[in-house]
Each structure stands twice: as C-alpha cells, then as structure tokens.
NUTIMAR-514228 format. One record per residue (C-alpha): x, y, z. Coordinates in steps of 0.1 Angstrom, whole numbers, padded with zeros to 4 digits, always signed. Layout:
XYZ
...
This chain:
-1486-0206+0820
-1511-0235+0820
-1548-0230+0817
-1553-0260+0839
-1540-0239+0868
-1553-0205+0857
-1552-0178+0883
-1588-0167+0892
-1600-0139+0868
-1604-0113+0895
-1567-0116+0904
-1552-0116+0869
-1541-0080+0871
-1521-0087+0903
-1501-0117+0890
-1465-0121+0898
-1439-0140+0877
-1418-0162+0900
-1389-0186+0898
-1379-0215+0921
-1349-0237+0917
-1347-0271+0934
-1311-0269+0946
-1313-0303+0964
-1306-0338+0952
-1342-0349+0960
-1374-0346+0940
-1396-0320+0955
-1434-0313+0952
-1441-0276+0953
-1476-0264+0960
-1496-0232+0965
-1528-0239+0985
-1535-0206+1004
-1552-0188+0975
-1590-0190+0974
-1604-0208+0943
-1569-0218+0931
-1546-0247+0936
-1511-0251+0921
-1489-0281+0924
-1458-0293+0905
-1430-0319+0908
-1396-0302+0906
-1366-0325+0899
-1331-0318+0913
-1315-0288+0896
-1347-0279+0877
-1359-0243+0876
-1397-0237+0878
-1411-0205+0864
-1447-0199+0875
-1473-0172+0881
-1488-0164+0914
-1507-0136+0932
-1496-0114+0961
-1499-0133+0994
-1494-0167+0978
-1470-0190+0996
-1450-0217+0979
-1448-0249+1000
-1418-0271+0994
-1424-0308+1001
-1396-0333+1001
-1394-0369+1011
-1392-0405+1000
-1416-0429+0983
-1445-0430+1007
-1439-0400+1029
-1436-0363+1024
-1423-0336+1047
-1431-0299+1045
-1396-0286+1043
-1402-0249+1037
-1428-0222+1029
-1417-0192+1009
-1437-0161+1002
-1440-0158+0964
-1430-0121+0966
-1395-0134+0975
-1393-0155+0943
-1401-0126+0919
-1383-0127+0885
-1365-0094+0882
-1360-0079+0847
-1324-0072+0839
-1308-0046+0816
-1308-0058+0780
-1274-0072+0769
-1260-0058+0736
-1243-0084+0715
-1217-0071+0691
-1208-0094+0662
C-alpha cells in the first residue's frame, strides 16, 4: 500500500488486507484513527472499491455529507472487511 500511511513497524506482522465498497451515491471519506501512531484517510467515490491494510482492532469510520458538513455514518471493525482468498479458477482454452 502507500508508504505515506505505513502501518507502524511493530504491527507489520499483524496486518490485515481489507476491502470496502462505497455502495452509495455520495462521496465518502473513510478514516482509521483508533490505532496508536497511525492515521489512515481516503476519499471513496460512489461505486469505488478501496483495498487497504489495517491491524486487528482497527475501525473504519465512514463519513458522508455535503460540501461543508460531514456526518459519521458508520464504524466498521476492519476484521469484518477482510479480503478472503478464493479457490483458483482454472481457465481452459
């Protein structure tokens, strides 16, 4: 992911790969602010999927709103957003 938002070194072995989709028609700002020495924030457009890394215990805050205001619409534990590996698909030509 981006070095700008690198997970603190002591937590690297615990990182989770997560996915969030903005299923609304509004632009959202998502943020993780409950992890010590780390802050993550992104703008997610309608229909956009965000893949990111987090640590156990992290909570993704979903903020929605209009131009000058923002409302905390939801908080989701990152463990619920884990990317699950699927069985490999065999393609026969």
